[in-house]
C-alpha positions in Angstrom: -47.1 5.6 -12.8 -45.9 2.4 -14.4 -44.1 4.3 -17.2 -42.4 6.5 -14.5 -41.1 3.4 -12.7 -39.8 1.9 -16.0 -37.9 5.1 -16.7 -36.5 5.3 -13.2 -35.6 1.6 -13.3 -33.8 2.0 -16.6 -32.0 5.1 -15.3 -30.8 3.2 -12.2 -29.7 0.3 -14.3 -27.5 2.6 -16.3 -26.1 4.4 -13.3 -25.4 1.3 -11.2 -22.2 0.3 -13.1 -20.9 3.9 -12.9 -21.2 3.8 -9.1 -19.0 0.7 -9.1 -16.4 2.5 -11.1 -16.4 5.4 -8.6 -15.9 3.0 -5.7 -13.1 1.1 -7.4 -11.4 4.3 -8.6 -11.1 5.5 -5.0 -9.0 2.5 -4.2 -6.4 3.2 -7.0 -3.9 4.8 -4.6 -4.4 1.9 -2.2 -3.7 -0.6 -5.1 -0.7 1.4 -6.3 0.6 1.5 -2.7 0.3 -2.2 -2.3 1.9 -2.8 -5.7 4.9 -0.7 -4.8 5.4 -1.5 -1.2 3.9 -4.9 -0.2 5.9 -8.1 -0.2 3.8 -11.3 -0.2 4.4 -13.8 2.6 4.1 -16.6 0.0 7.9 -16.3 -0.5 10.5 -16.4 2.2 11.6 -13.0 3.3 15.3 -13.9 2.7 14.6 -14.5 -1.0 13.6 -10.9 -1.8 16.4 -8.8 -3.3 16.3 -5.1 -3.9 17.7 -5.1 -7.4 15.1 -7.5 -8.6 12.2 -5.8 -6.9 13.1 -2.3 -8.0 13.2 -3.5 -11.6 10.1 -5.7 -11.5 7.9 -3.2 -9.8 8.9 -0.3 -12.0 10.0 1.9 -9.1 11.3 5.3 -10.4 15.1 5.2 -10.7 15.5 8.7 -9.4 14.6 7.6 -5.8 17.5 7.3 -3.4 15.7 4.6 -1.4 12.5 2.6 -1.3 10.7 0.6 1.4 9.0 -2.7 1.1 6.8 -4.3 3.8 6.7 -8.0 4.3 3.4 -8.9 5.9 -0.1 -10.1 5.2 -1.9 -7.5 3.1 -4.8 -7.2 5.6 -2.5 -5.9 8.3 -1.7 -2.9 6.2 -5.3 -2.5 5.1 -6.5 -2.3 8.8 -4.0 0.4 9.8 -6.5 3.2 8.8 -9.6 1.6 10.3 -10.7 3.1 13.6 -13.6 0.5 13.7 -15.2 -1.6 11.0 -17.0 1.3 9.3 -15.2 4.4 10.4 -11.7 4.9 8.8 -9.1 7.5 9.7 -8.9 10.1 7.0 -6.0 12.3 6.0 -3.9 11.6 9.1 -0.6 10.0 10.0 -0.7 6.8 12.1 2.1 4.7 13.7 1.4 1.0 13.3 1.0 -0.6 16.8 3.3 -3.5 15.9 6.6 -3.8 14.0 6.8 -5.1 10.4 9.6 -6.9 8.6 10.9 -4.3 6.2 13.3 -4.3 3.2 14.8 -0.9 2.6 16.5 -0.5 -0.7 19.2 2.2 -0.8 20.6 3.2 -4.2 24.4 2.6 -4.5 26.6 4.9 -6.6 25.4 3.4 -9.8 21.8 4.2 -10.7 20.7 0.6 -11.2 22.1 -1.1 -8.1 20.6 -1.2 -4.6 21.8 -2.4 -1.2 19.4 -4.4 0.9 18.7 -3.4 4.5 16.4 -5.8 6.3 14.9 -5.0 9.7 12.0 -5.1 12.0 10.7 -1.6 12.2 7.7 0.4 13.4 6.2 2.3 10.5 4.2 5.6 10.3 1.7 5.5 7.5 -0.4 8.2 6.0 -4.1 7.5 5.6 -5.6 9.1 2.6 -8.9 11.0 2.4 -10.5 7.7 1.3 -9.4 6.0 4.4 -6.7 3.8 2.9 -2.9 3.8 3.4 -1.2 5.7 0.6 2.3 6.5 1.9 5.0 5.2 4.2 5.9 8.4 6.1 8.5 7.3 8.6 10.2 4.3 10.2 11.8 3.5 13.6 14.3 0.7 13.5 13.6 -2.0 16.1 16.1 -4.7 15.1 18.3 -5.4 12.1 17.8 -8.8 10.4 21.1 -10.3 9.4 21.4 -12.2 6.2 
């Protein structure tokens, strides 16, 4: 009996780190989404510029436009939560409140972008893992002038 417990304990000790890798790997699309779309509120919104962001974040140059969202990260994280342990999965959800957004639209040259700042309602896609993975649509509420 004691030897069986030792074997099971050793086996669990080996499998435990693998479970952690599985949990973290499920969040990769969430992390990638945040890296590509989230703007930190530590900076003033007016200081963000499309040309700099597109270059720094490594956004593919073949995209005609890209959307950045200026908000606290947890407001995006909570979009897909129905309640504290039951996330929405594989559905589209309109956020109940508007976000400050920076839409970068490519000019004629492939490396220059025009900044369009606004307050907009955003429709997100919640992945099968229950995390936001795509900005699906936007409804303009108000343009933010420079």
